[in-house]
Residue, then its C-alpha position, 0 to 999 in steps of 0.5 A: m500500499p503506497l503512502f499516498n496516491t493521487y486520490q488520497l492527495v486530493i482528499f488530503l487537500g480537501v482536509i486542509n481546505g476544510a480546516i481553512l474554511l472552518i477558521s474563516l467561518a469562525s472569524l465572521p461577525r457574531r450574528f453570523k457565527r452560529p449557523t456558519l460554525f455548524l456548517g464549517f464543522f460539518i464540512l471538516g467532519y465530512t472530510m475527516y470521515v473520508a480521510n478515515w478510509t483514504i489517508f489514515p490507513s495508509i499512514a498507519y500501514y506505513i508506520d505499522a500502527p493502529p490507524l487513528w479513526i476519527p469518529s465523525l460519521y455520527f456527528l455529521p447528521a447532528l451538525a446538519y440538523y443544528f445548522t438548519q435550526a440555526i438558520t430558522s431559529a433564534p440562538e436562545r431556542f436551542i433547548a437542552r433536549n436537542k443535545i441528544y442529537f450529539l449522543p451517537g457521536i459521543l458514544d462512537a468517539i468512546y467506542q473508537s477510543i477504546k478500540w484504538i487503546a486496546a490495539l496499542v496495548r496488544g501491540s497488534g500493529y496495523y489493522f483496518p478498523l472496519d475489516n469485520r463486515v458485520e461490524f461495518f454493516i452495523y456501523e453504516g446502518i446506524g449512521i443511515v438510520f440516524s441520518t434519516i431521523c435528522l433529515y426528517n427533522m430538518y425537513r420539519l424545521v424548514k417546512q414550519m418556518e416557511l423558508k419558501k417565503n424568504l429570498t434564500y429559499n433556493f439556496y437552502r433547498f439545494a443544500f437540503f436536497y443534496l443531503v437527501f441525495v447523499l443519504f439515498r446514494w449511501m443506502a444504495l451503496v451499502i445494499i450493493d456492498l451487502i449483496q454484490p460487493s464486487l460491483l464497488s471499487f475505490e475509484l467509484q467511491f472516490v468520485f462520490w466523495a470528491m463530488d460531495l466535497a465539491c458541493f459542501f465547499f460550495l455551500g461553505y464558501r457561499n456562506l463565507v462570501a455572502p453571509a448576509k444574503y445566504n443566511a435565512r435567519l438574518a434576511v430582513e426586508t427593510s433596515d428601518k427601525s419601524q419593525s423593532n418599534k412595532l415589535i416592542s410596542v406589541l410586547e408592551s401594549d398587550k403585555m405579552y411578556l406576562n405570559p410565562d410560556l411566551g415564545r417567538r412563535d406567539l410574537a410572530l403570529r401576533l405580528e403576522i411575520t415568520e419566526e426567523k424574521v422576529s429573530a432577525i429584527l431582534n439580532d440585527e436592529l436591537d442586538i438582543t435575544f428574544y428572551s433577554l428582551v422579554n425578561q427585561m420587561r418582566v423585571d421592569e414589571s416586577k419593579e413597578l409592583l415592588d415600588n407600589g408596595a406589592a411586597e406588603t401583601l404578596t410573597m416574592e414568588a407571587i410577585a415573580g408569577q405576576s411579572g411573567f416569571k415561571s419561578k422565583t429562582t429565575f426572577y431573582k436571577f434576571f432581577k439581579t442581572k438587570v438591577g444589580m441586586n436581588p428584589k429584597e435588597y432592592l426593597k431595602s435600599r428603596n426604603t432607606t432612600i425614602q426614609 
């Protein structure tokens, strides 16, 4: 096995290119960073997945050592899902349960690390991590199932946010349907490998890998060159302040912030715009997140209650509830962040000032 052939050198250049692209995307302004970082990690992760089959085995064979298999396959669907969520949702809506998408990748990383350390301890020298065909089909099968789940949820996100109303729809439609194509092609190749493996060759796989890298790099550099145009979450039809004024006016006049379960979707429906438009107005015009703005209004409401003597008849927990907070703990946290002291300290300082 040669250390490098022409195919492997192309993939190697792809890995270097992926790292450069990730660094470049990470240097974008803050409001573009979240979605582009997910895309950058996805592209670099895919190049590392291809390198597992091309570059790393050759290096390991040359030095007679267990190859370092980079566990990136199971992270790719999660990164694609989070990229889609980042362009359709505000950053603060990344709820904790969505982190479950990264669990398969974490488990794979643990599994591959144990295998690699065990091979070092045994001193077994070179081996290919997926030579066992049963292990290979289980490994690829889990990847296909997990990718299908993530793509389905990506489709639900895109459909829910109605990106077709946005100028960036055609761009992201290409990204989504190319991922669908990659998934079905992957399924077909695994089935062929299971039934008639002689029909497959390294050259054929390389053509597919090179095509994927070209498309993914196209997506990455599009976002790098024109993030404002190609970032759906940030596309705003007008740059004047009328939108932000209207948004704040609706929150204040209707006192929507008193609803402890208030979400961006409720505000979007009230304003008759999409959720990503709400996020764009908040991030671009007001430089604030939805929940930061709502909690500021809730703190102002609680201060008004305290100034009017509500603490004489109500508990702090009741005041928190009447201000729109779900719990006393959250109330104290945001009150201290905005005012610089907790509600009881505020009352004490206010009474001292009055006396």
